[in-house]
C-alpha positions in Angstrom: -26.6 40.5 2.7 -28.9 37.8 4.6 -28.9 35.9 1.2 -25.0 36.0 0.9 -24.7 35.0 4.4 -26.9 32.0 3.9 -25.0 31.3 0.5 -21.5 31.3 2.5 -23.1 29.1 5.2 -24.2 26.6 2.6 -20.9 26.6 0.8 -18.5 26.3 3.6 -19.3 22.7 4.7 -18.9 21.5 1.1 -15.8 23.3 0.4 -13.6 20.9 2.1 -14.6 18.2 -0.2 -13.3 19.8 -3.2 -10.0 20.6 -1.7 -10.4 24.3 -0.8 -9.5 23.7 2.8 -7.0 21.1 2.0 -4.5 22.8 -0.5 -2.5 19.8 -0.6 -1.7 17.3 2.2 1.4 16.0 0.4 2.7 19.6 0.1 2.1 20.3 4.0 3.8 17.1 4.8 6.9 17.9 2.6 7.3 21.2 4.0 7.4 19.7 7.6 9.9 17.0 6.4 12.1 19.8 4.8 12.0 21.7 7.9 13.1 18.7 10.1 15.8 17.6 7.7 17.2 21.2 7.6 17.7 21.2 11.3 14.9 23.8 11.6 13.1 24.5 14.8 12.2 21.1 16.1 9.5 22.6 18.3 7.8 23.9 15.2 8.1 20.5 13.6 6.3 19.0 16.6 3.6 21.6 16.5 3.2 21.0 12.6 3.1 17.3 13.0 0.1 17.6 15.4 -1.5 20.0 12.9 -0.6 17.8 9.9 -2.3 14.5 11.6 -5.5 16.5 12.3 -5.4 17.8 8.8 -5.1 14.1 7.5 -7.8 13.0 9.8 -10.4 15.8 9.0 -9.7 15.1 5.3 -10.4 11.4 5.8 -13.7 12.1 7.6 -14.9 14.7 4.8 -13.5 12.5 1.9 -13.9 8.9 2.7 -12.4 6.3 0.3 -13.9 6.3 -3.1 -15.7 9.7 -2.7 -15.3 12.2 -5.6 -13.5 14.6 -3.5 -11.0 12.1 -2.3 -10.4 11.4 -6.1 -10.0 15.2 -6.9 -7.5 15.8 -4.2 -5.6 12.2 -4.3 -3.2 13.0 -1.6 -2.0 9.3 -1.5 -1.9 6.7 1.3 -3.2 8.8 4.3 -1.8 6.2 6.7 1.8 6.7 5.5 1.3 10.4 6.0 0.1 9.8 9.6 3.0 7.5 10.3 5.4 10.0 8.8 4.3 12.5 11.1 4.5 10.3 14.0 8.4 9.7 13.2 9.2 13.5 12.5 7.6 14.1 15.9 9.2 11.4 17.7 12.6 12.1 16.1 12.3 15.7 16.8 11.6 15.1 20.5 14.7 12.8 20.4 16.8 15.7 18.8 15.4 17.9 21.8 16.7 15.2 24.2 13.1 14.6 25.4 13.9 10.8 25.3 10.7 9.7 27.1 8.3 11.6 24.8 10.3 10.2 21.9 9.9 6.8 23.5 6.2 6.9 24.0 5.6 7.8 20.4 8.2 5.3 18.8 6.9 2.2 21.0 3.2 2.3 20.2 2.0 -1.0 18.9 1.1 0.4 15.5 4.8 1.1 14.9 6.0 -2.3 15.7 6.8 -3.3 12.1 8.1 0.3 10.9 11.6 0.3 10.4 12.4 3.9 11.0 10.6 3.6 14.5 12.7 0.6 15.3 15.9 2.4 14.4 14.9 5.5 16.4 14.1 3.2 19.4 17.4 1.7 19.2 18.9 5.2 19.2 16.9 6.2 22.2 17.9 3.1 24.1 21.7 3.8 23.3 21.2 7.2 24.5 19.6 5.9 27.8 22.6 3.5 28.2 20.2 0.5 27.5 22.6 -1.3 25.3 20.7 -4.8 25.6 17.4 -3.1 24.4 19.3 -1.6 21.7 20.8 -4.8 20.6 17.4 -6.2 20.5 16.2 -3.6 17.8 19.3 -4.1 16.0 18.5 -7.9 15.7 14.8 -6.9 14.8 15.8 -4.4 12.2 17.8 -7.4 10.4 14.5 -9.4 10.5 12.4 -6.4 9.0 15.1 -6.4 6.2 16.5 -3.0 7.0 20.3 -3.8 6.4 21.2 -0.2 6.1 19.5 0.8 9.4 21.1 -2.1 11.2 24.6 -1.4 9.7 24.5 2.3 11.1 23.6 0.8 14.6 26.3 -1.8 14.7 29.5 0.4 15.4 28.0 1.9 18.6 26.5 -1.4 19.7 29.7 -3.3 19.3 31.6 -0.6 21.2 29.3 -1.1 24.0 30.1 -4.8 24.1 33.7 -4.0 25.1 32.5 -1.6 27.9 30.4 -3.9 30.0 30.3 -7.5 31.4 27.8 -9.7 29.7 25.6 -11.9 31.9 22.1 -13.5 32.3 20.4 -10.1 31.8 22.1 -9.5 28.3 21.0 -12.3 25.9 20.8 -10.0 22.9 24.1 -8.5 23.5 25.5 -12.2 23.9 24.0 -12.9 20.4 25.7 -9.8 19.0 28.9 -10.6 20.4 28.4 -14.3 19.1 27.7 -13.0 15.8 30.9 -10.9 15.7 33.1 -14.0 16.7 31.2 -16.0 13.8 32.2 -13.3 11.2 35.9 -13.6 12.6 35.8 -17.5 12.1 36.1 -18.0 15.9 33.2 -20.6 16.2 34.0 -22.0 19.5 33.6 -18.5 21.3 30.6 -17.9 19.0 29.1 -21.1 20.2 29.9 -20.5 23.6 28.1 -17.0 23.6 25.1 -18.5 21.9 24.8 -21.3 24.6 25.0 -18.4 27.4 22.5 -16.6 25.6 20.1 -19.5 25.5 20.9 -20.2 29.4 19.8 -16.4 29.9 16.6 -16.9 28.0 15.6 -20.4 27.2 12.5 -19.3 25.2 14.3 -17.3 22.7 15.0 -18.6 19.1 17.6 -16.3 17.6 20.5 -18.3 19.2 19.2 -21.7 18.2 19.0 -20.5 14.7 22.3 -19.0 14.3 24.1 -22.1 16.2 22.3 -24.3 13.8 23.7 -22.3 10.9 27.3 -22.7 12.4 26.9 -26.4 12.7 25.6 -26.7 9.2 28.5 -24.7 7.7 30.8 -27.0 9.6 29.4 -30.1 7.9 27.4 -31.2 10.9 23.8 -31.3 9.6 22.6 -33.6 12.4 23.5 -31.3 15.0 22.1 -28.4 13.0 18.8 -30.3 12.5 18.7 -30.9 16.3 19.0 -27.3 17.0 16.3 -26.4 14.7 14.0 -29.0 16.0 14.6 -27.7 19.4 13.9 -24.0 18.6 10.6 -25.2 16.7 9.4 -27.2 19.7 9.8 -24.1 22.1 6.5 -23.3 23.7 6.6 -19.6 23.6 4.4 -19.0 26.5 3.5 -15.4 27.8 5.9 -12.9 26.3 6.0 -9.1 25.9 3.8 -7.9 23.0 7.0 -6.7 21.0 9.0 -10.2 21.7 5.8 -12.1 20.4 6.0 -10.0 17.2 9.6 -10.7 16.9 8.9 -14.4 17.2 6.3 -13.9 14.5 9.3 -13.2 12.1 11.6 -15.9 13.4 9.4 -19.0 13.2 9.0 -18.7 9.4 12.9 -18.5 9.2 13.3 -21.6 11.4 11.0 -23.6 9.0 12.9 -22.3 6.0 16.3 -23.1 7.4 15.1 -26.6 8.5 13.7 -27.1 5.0 17.0 -26.2 3.3 18.9 -28.4 5.6 16.4 -31.4 5.0 16.8 -30.7 1.2 20.6 -31.1 1.6 19.9 -34.3 3.6 17.9 -35.7 0.6 14.5 -35.4 2.5 12.4 -33.9 -0.3 9.1 -34.4 1.4 10.1 -33.0 4.8 11.7 -30.1 2.9 8.5 -29.3 1.0 6.4 -29.6 4.3 8.8 -27.0 6.0 8.9 -24.6 2.9 5.0 -24.7 2.7 4.8 -23.9 6.6 7.3 -21.2 6.3 5.3 -19.5 3.3 2.1 -19.9 5.1 3.4 -18.2 8.3 5.7 -15.6 6.9 4.6 -11.8 6.9 7.7 -11.1 4.9 7.1 -11.0 1.0 10.7 -11.4 0.3 10.8 -14.5 2.4 7.8 -16.1 0.9 9.4 -15.4 -2.6 12.4 -17.4 -1.5 10.5 -20.2 -0.1 8.4 -20.5 -3.5 11.9 -20.4 -5.2 13.1 -23.3 -3.3 9.9 -25.4 -3.9 10.3 -24.8 -7.6 13.7 -26.1 -7.5 12.5 -29.0 -5.7 10.0 -29.8 -8.4 12.5 -29.0 -11.1 14.9 -31.6 -9.8 12.0 -34.0 -9.8 11.5 -33.2 -13.6 8.0 -31.9 -12.6 8.5 -28.8 -14.7 4.9 -27.5 -14.8 4.8 -27.5 -11.0 8.3 -25.9 -10.9 7.3 -23.0 -13.4 4.1 -22.4 -11.2 6.2 -21.9 -8.0 8.7 -19.9 -9.9 6.0 -17.5 -10.9 5.0 -17.0 -7.3 8.5 -16.2 -6.3 8.9 -13.8 -9.4 6.0 -11.7 -7.9 8.7 -10.0 -5.6 10.2 -7.0 -7.5 14.1 -7.3 -8.4 14.2 -11.2 -7.7 15.9 -12.3 -10.9 16.6 -16.1 -9.9 12.9 -17.4 -10.5 13.1 -15.7 -14.2 16.3 -17.6 -14.7 15.0 -21.0 -13.9 11.6 -20.4 -15.8 13.5 -19.6 -18.8 15.2 -22.9 -18.4 12.3 -24.9 -17.8 10.3 -23.4 -20.6 13.3 -24.1 -22.9 13.4 -27.9 -21.6 9.6 -28.2 -22.5 10.5 -26.9 -26.0 8.5 -23.6 -25.3 10.8 -21.0 -27.0 8.5 -18.0 -26.8 7.6 -18.4 -23.2 11.4 -18.9 -22.6 12.3 -15.6 -24.4 9.7 -13.9 -22.5 11.1 -15.1 -19.3 14.7 -14.0 -20.5 13.4 -10.5 -21.2 12.1 -10.3 -17.6 15.3 -11.3 -16.3 17.3 -8.8 -18.4 15.4 -6.0 -16.7 16.9 -7.1 -13.4 20.2 -8.4 -14.5 20.9 -7.9 -18.3 24.4 -9.7 -18.1 22.8 -13.0 -16.6 20.0 -12.9 -19.1 22.4 -12.5 -21.9 24.8 -15.4 -20.8 21.9 -17.9 -20.1 20.4 -17.0 -23.7 23.7 -17.8 -25.4 23.9 -21.1 -23.2 20.6 -22.1 -24.3 21.2 -21.5 -27.9 24.4 -23.5 -27.8 22.2 -26.4 -26.3 19.8 -25.9 -29.3 17.1 -25.2 -26.6 16.5 -21.7 -28.0 16.1 -20.3 -31.4 
């Protein structure tokens, strides 16, 4: 009996490393997610989220990266499970009407760039009647590339515009209303609202960017350039943590927009410098890909095809971005490299078969492709 007890005591501490105490982290998370989506007991979801996070943390302690037990269990990205539990718990508190608890979880610094949490924060602000803060989250979601989440928020946000007076305390709502005027081609009222927004918050950048775009679209590149120069020169000073993070996303956009504008004004050197700065500062892979694509076009227009191809290759690292493959096929064809041109066409076909076929036909007609 004593021998059996010693055997149990010896085996138990090790058994977690071979998965016996962790039947499947992924399955446990999936069950919690299904319960939440089914509208089940949100109180139980909250309890399961706490248990799930502890399970993930315990597994990480017992089976660190690279260990045999981690490879055997192979649950996936542990951070994704932890952030998933955070979202389900915060959202469950929201469903139960416990808005402060939901907010405290969603507003943690580690959730700053997590799109579902930003969307949830916007919903919390709307439920509290804090439309200005919800408008900020809407703009932030657009910057993070969550078009779908932002689109869901827009109707209730725009409804709030008609229920209140906008003033110096509502710069984000002023930006939101200005964007609606701009969509309706009412540029004068859009410019007025953007001006009021800048007066309300002189350190912001969003209104300057949007006003520059209106001027550029209206054939006033000088005014557009002045707006962007002013925004880039802004000393951000001391700002709340979250607003500083928002600026981190806006600054590369300003340099990118100024690069495009300088390119249209035949200032290739200035455009190249701005694109390089945008790529260096950007935390968004899609934006970096777009910058590299623009750089490739500059080199291609200068007939520096090797440099253009190198830039297009960097841009093509972004999945689903077909334009660089298109230009690479053209550049290789111009360099009399049909094999490489065909390879670029094949890559383009995986993204856009119709465009690939049309380009292949054009290149053949120009005797640039066999």
